[in-house]
C-alpha positions in Angstrom: 120.7 128.8 85.7 119.5 132.3 86.6 118.9 131.6 90.3 115.1 131.8 89.8 114.4 128.1 89.8 112.8 126.5 92.9 112.1 123.1 91.1 108.3 123.5 91.2 105.9 122.4 88.5 106.1 125.3 86.0 103.3 127.8 86.3 101.8 129.5 83.3 103.7 132.3 81.6 101.2 134.8 80.2 102.5 137.3 77.6 100.3 140.4 77.4 100.9 141.9 73.9 99.6 145.2 72.5 98.5 145.1 68.8 99.1 148.8 68.7 100.6 151.5 70.9 98.4 152.7 73.7 96.4 149.5 73.9 96.6 149.3 77.7 99.0 146.4 78.0 100.8 147.6 81.1 97.6 148.3 83.0 96.1 145.0 82.1 99.3 143.0 82.9 99.5 144.7 86.3 95.8 144.0 87.0 96.1 140.4 86.1 99.2 139.8 88.1 98.1 141.8 91.2 94.7 140.0 91.2 96.4 136.6 91.0 98.8 137.5 93.8 95.9 138.4 96.1 94.6 134.9 96.0 97.5 132.6 95.0 99.4 130.5 97.5 102.4 130.5 95.2 104.3 133.7 94.4 103.3 135.7 91.3 105.8 137.6 89.2 105.1 140.7 87.0 107.9 141.5 84.6 108.6 143.6 81.5 111.4 143.4 79.0 113.2 146.5 80.2 112.0 149.0 77.5 111.4 152.7 77.5 107.8 152.9 78.8 108.3 151.4 82.3 104.6 150.9 82.6 104.8 147.8 84.8 106.8 149.6 87.5 104.5 152.7 87.2 101.2 150.9 87.7 102.5 148.4 90.3 104.2 151.1 92.4 107.4 149.1 92.6 110.7 149.4 90.8 113.2 146.6 90.9 117.0 147.1 90.8 117.2 144.9 87.7 114.9 144.2 84.8 114.4 140.9 82.9 116.7 142.2 80.2 119.4 143.1 82.8 119.3 139.6 84.3 119.4 138.0 80.9 122.5 139.9 79.9 124.2 139.0 83.2 123.3 135.3 82.7 124.7 135.5 79.2 127.9 136.9 80.4 128.1 134.4 83.3 128.0 137.3 85.8 126.5 137.0 89.3 122.8 137.7 89.7 121.9 139.2 93.2 119.8 136.8 95.3 117.0 139.4 95.6 116.5 141.2 92.3 112.8 141.9 92.4 110.7 144.5 94.2 107.7 143.7 96.3 104.5 145.5 95.3 101.8 146.5 97.8 99.6 143.6 96.7 102.2 141.0 97.6 103.3 140.8 94.0 106.9 140.3 92.9 107.9 142.9 90.2 110.8 142.5 87.8 110.6 145.9 86.1 112.2 149.3 86.6 112.8 152.7 85.3 112.9 153.4 81.5 115.8 151.8 79.6 117.0 152.6 76.1 120.1 150.4 75.6 119.7 147.1 77.4 118.4 144.4 75.0 118.6 141.1 76.7 120.3 138.0 75.3 117.7 135.7 73.5 119.0 132.4 74.7 119.7 133.7 78.2 116.2 135.3 78.4 114.6 132.0 77.5 116.5 130.3 80.4 115.5 133.1 82.8 111.9 132.8 81.8 111.9 129.1 82.1 113.3 129.5 85.7 110.7 132.1 86.4 107.9 129.7 85.5 109.5 127.1 87.9 109.6 129.6 90.7 106.1 131.2 90.4 102.5 130.1 90.3 102.0 132.6 87.5 104.4 134.8 85.5 102.9 137.8 83.6 105.1 139.5 81.0 104.3 143.0 79.7 105.5 142.3 76.2 104.7 145.8 74.8 104.0 145.8 71.0 106.7 143.3 70.0 108.8 146.1 68.7 112.0 144.9 70.4 113.7 141.5 70.2 113.3 140.9 73.9 109.5 141.3 73.6 109.5 138.8 70.7 111.5 136.4 72.9 108.9 136.7 75.7 106.2 135.9 73.2 108.0 132.8 72.0 108.5 131.6 75.6 104.9 132.2 76.7 102.5 129.4 77.5 99.5 131.7 77.1 99.0 134.9 75.1 96.6 137.8 75.6 96.4 140.1 72.5 95.2 143.6 73.5 93.7 146.3 71.2 91.3 149.2 71.5 87.7 148.3 70.7 87.6 150.9 67.8 87.7 150.8 64.0 91.3 152.0 64.0 92.3 149.5 66.7 90.7 146.6 64.7 92.5 147.6 61.5 95.8 147.8 63.2 95.2 144.5 65.0 94.3 142.8 61.8 97.5 144.0 60.2 99.7 142.7 63.0 98.0 139.3 63.5 97.9 138.7 59.7 101.7 138.5 60.0 101.9 136.2 63.0 101.2 132.5 62.4 98.5 131.1 64.6 100.2 129.6 67.6 99.6 126.3 69.3 99.3 127.9 72.7 96.0 129.2 74.2 95.3 132.8 73.1 92.7 135.4 74.0 91.8 138.7 72.3 91.1 141.5 74.8 89.3 144.6 73.3 89.6 147.6 75.5 86.7 150.0 75.4 87.7 153.3 73.8 85.5 156.2 75.0 86.5 158.3 72.0 86.7 155.6 69.3 83.0 155.4 68.5 80.8 152.3 68.4 82.9 149.2 68.9 83.1 147.1 65.7 82.0 143.9 67.5 81.5 141.9 64.3 85.0 142.6 63.1 86.5 141.9 66.5 84.7 138.6 66.7 86.0 137.7 63.2 89.5 138.5 64.2 89.2 136.4 67.4 87.8 133.5 65.4 90.7 133.7 63.0 93.0 133.0 66.0 90.6 130.4 67.4 90.6 132.7 70.5 87.8 133.9 72.8 87.0 137.6 72.6 86.6 139.5 75.8 85.8 143.2 76.3 87.7 145.2 78.9 85.7 148.3 80.2 87.3 151.7 80.1 89.1 151.9 83.4 89.7 155.6 83.5 92.4 156.9 85.9 94.3 153.9 87.2 97.1 155.4 89.3 96.3 155.4 93.1 92.9 153.7 92.6 92.3 150.8 95.0 92.9 147.4 93.4 89.5 146.1 94.5 87.8 148.9 92.5 89.7 148.0 89.3 89.0 144.3 89.9 85.3 145.0 90.2 85.2 147.0 87.1 87.2 144.4 85.1 85.6 141.3 86.7 84.4 139.8 83.5 87.7 140.2 81.8 89.6 138.7 84.7 87.3 135.8 84.9 87.8 135.1 81.2 91.6 135.3 81.6 91.5 133.0 84.5 89.7 130.5 82.3 92.4 130.9 79.7 95.2 130.2 82.2 93.4 127.0 83.3 93.8 125.6 79.8 
């Protein structure tokens, strides 16, 4: 056990995955988790896999002493995990993410145990799974109950998304395709995006361009992304 389990009915574990770099995964993961924390009676956890970008800590404004990968490595080595290893974000959100890391990988089996315990301890767990470039990100995807694929709503974003998803067998868990508006990417290829979503049997939802996110009030971001958040709420209810 990792110390995370409170013997509750497991809440959803949403993996937010970028189909290319710069898709906006960290921003979206924070927005989903912070919005849920504002209304949930159960605690909500936002985590990343301890990679070099540290986007979850940046956008949430909270940096934890340990990351998901750190805890997994400690569990794998049967080492003690501190009783309080997360940071509290201003929205009442629990954050399991820290500063950039380049060496910690996270044990696969131990990470699965930690993620299982996280689901038992939280009403919702949101994982910033990056672009699946690292083994820990792939483990988070495998453990997820729900998946949000994120890509820019541009011709380049579509082509890169198609190349990635062509190599990932369609999963039995609920998926959603989130296309983020790209102000410099030209007219969105809506037909191609719809076809890609259909190939995954996933709904397609458009995310507006959010502009500067740092230091903006959460309520402003929520209002701007209201349609996307509503669609994601519907996904998590499945």
